N, C-alpha and C positions, 0 to 999 in steps of 0.2 A: 164698680167702678165709678168715678165721676167722668164724666165727657170733657171735663175741662178743669184747667186749675183754678184756684178761687185766692190767691195771694192779690197784693194791691196792683202791682204790675202788670199780672196776667188778665184782670178783669178790665184796667184801662186799656189794654190792646186789645180785649175783642169788644168792647163798648166801641170802640174807635171804627175797628174794620165792620161794625155792623152798620155803620153809617154808609156803608160804601153801596153804590147800586148791585145790584144783583140781574145777571144776565142769563140765569139759569135757565126759564122758562120761553127766553127765545132760542136757545139751543135745543131744547126737549121740543118745541112746537116746530121749528125748522125741520129739526131731524126726522121726528114721525110723519110730518105731513110731505117731504121729499119722498122719502121712501114709500108712502104711500100712495102719492098721487104718479110717482113715475112708473110704479110696480102696478098701479092699476090701468098705466097706457101700454104697459108692455104685456099684462094679461089679457087685456081688452082687443088689442091687436092679434097677440096669440091665438085667443079664442077664435077670432075670426079668419083663423088660415091663412095671414098675410105673411108677407116673407120678411126675414131678417133684416132685410136694409129699410124695409117700410117701420119696422120697431126703432132703428137705431134713430132714423130722421124723426118720427114723431116723439121717440123720447128724450132726444137732444134739445128737440123744438121746446118741447113742455119744461124740463129741467131749467132751460134759461129761462124760458118768459113766464114761467110760475113761479120761480126762484125768486125774479128779480120783482115780481107784480107781490107777494108776499111780504117781500124786503120794503119795499116803498110802503104797502099798506099799514105795516108797523112803523116804519118812519114816522108816518103821517099821526097813527093813532098815539103815537108816544108825543110826539109834538103838541098834539091837541091835549094831552094831559099835563103837559108842562104851563100851554097858553093860559088853560084853564087853573092852574096853581098861583100863575102871575095875577091874575084877574083876583082871584080871591086874595091875593096878598094886598093888592090895592085896595079892596073893598073893606079889608080889616084897619088898614092904616086909616081910612076915613073915618070908619066907624070913633076909632079909638079917638082921634081927633076931637070930632063932631060930638060924640055919645061915650065919653071915659068912665062917667060912672056904671052904666049901662053895660060897656064891656067888662068892669068888672066885676059887675055882676054875676055876669055869662063865667067868668073864671073863677068864681065864687061856687057857684052851681057845678060847676064840673068838678072841684075839688071835694066839694061836698059828697057828690055823687061815688066817690072814692073812699069815703069815710072819715074824713077830716071834719073835724067840728072846733068851737070855742076860740079860744086864744091861737091855737096849733091852726086853724083854718085861715083867721085874719091873716097871722104871720105868713103862711103859703102865700096868699094872694097879693099881700105886700110884695113879698120876692119876685113872684111872678110879673106883676104887674113893672117892677121897677126897670127893668129891661124891655125896651120898646119889640125888641127881636125875638127874643123869650116869648113874649108876649103873644105876639101873632104865630110864631113855630106853634105855641101849645093850643091856639084857634085854629089854626089849619088842622092839627093831628086831632084834637078831640071834636070840636064841631063839624068840620066838614071830613074826616079819616084821612086824610091825605098821609103818605108815607114821609119820613124824613129825610130820604134819600132821594134824588133827582137822577132820574137816567137819562141817558144819551140817547136822542133819537139815533143818531146817526150810527153810533154802536150798537144801538136793538136792532137796526135794520141791516148794519152789515151782520152781526152774528146768525139773525135768521137764515140770510143769504148763505152763508159758509154752509152751517147746518144743513141746510136744504140740498146745497149741491153736492156735500160729502155724500150724505146719504141716500138721497136721492141717484146718483150715479152707479150704487150698489147692483140696481136689478139691469142694468145697461151692459155692466162688463161682461158677462158670459158671451153677450151677442157682440161687443165689440172685439172680443177675444176669438172670436169664432170657436168656441167651444163646443162640443156634441152635446144635445140634449138641454141648449141653452135655456128651455123656461124652467125646467128642473132646477138646475144650478141658480138662476134668479131667484126662485120662488126658494129654496135652502139659504141662499145668503141675504134674504129679505127678511125673512123669518130670524135670522141672525140677529140683523139688525134692531126689529122688533125688540128683540127680546135684551139687547144689550143697553137699549136706550131705556126699556122699562126697568131692567134693573138697576141701572143706574140712579134711576128717580129715586129709588128706594133710600138711595144717601139723604137725601132730603123730607122723608117723611118715615110712618111707624110702618108701614106696611114691610114684610118680608121681602128679600130682592127675587125670590121664585116668583111670589105670587103677583108684584108690580111687574115682572117680566115677561110672564104667561098671559097678563091684562093687557098690557101694550100690544102682545103679539096677537091677542082673538081680537083686537080692534083694529090691528094692520091685516090681517088677514081675510078678514070679514068683508074690508071694503075691497080688495084685491077681488075676492072670490065674486062681487057682485059685477065689476068689471069685466071678469072673464066669462061670466053667464050672459052678460049684455052681448060681449063681442060673438061669442058662440050662437047665440039666437039669431043675431043680424048678418053671419056671414056671409050669405048669399046676396045681400043687396047688392053689393058691386059687380054681380056677375050676370054677364049680360044674357039676354032672354034667348032661347035657341028659336 
């Protein structure tokens, strides 16, 4: 069974949607890192055998500070990509104005590499270079490998922060709610978050959902285990000497 329809209207709508920016990676990145980072704090402090109050304070401080830091970093990184795109656009505009034949030859070689030749190649070159915006867009995609869609730095940062806080709050819930055996609850709930995020990733990959879920689960619990072990080994550092 086909994944989508192939009518003229369906194709038009699908191609239009394909040009929209995709923020999936921001959610996955923020969600996994939020769960890993906060649970690492929880497990590390628990391994050091400190109180639940300390776990809540450090966990919340980490949740907000690290979440904001990640969002700011993603904002800056995405904005840098946009600035670089603008720079390259200006470079191509200037080159087209100064060296139009050289730029046409670049288009000719790009299209020839895709299998066009003879009159068909020349017709395609003429069609692409007839419109300056199409010409520049083709150069950005083919020469520099830039995607057609442009992501918003603000949305990228905001979605990273939201995913980080939502998923990162899960390991703290058992301590905030005062549940018995809070570390066991935190471990189980965080493992579920890892598995759900990994399973959801499979919607955009060829991996089976169980494989993707277990892979993310292993990565997350591996990071948390390291934090717990470090906290356990260093648990006596804060104890006054007798």
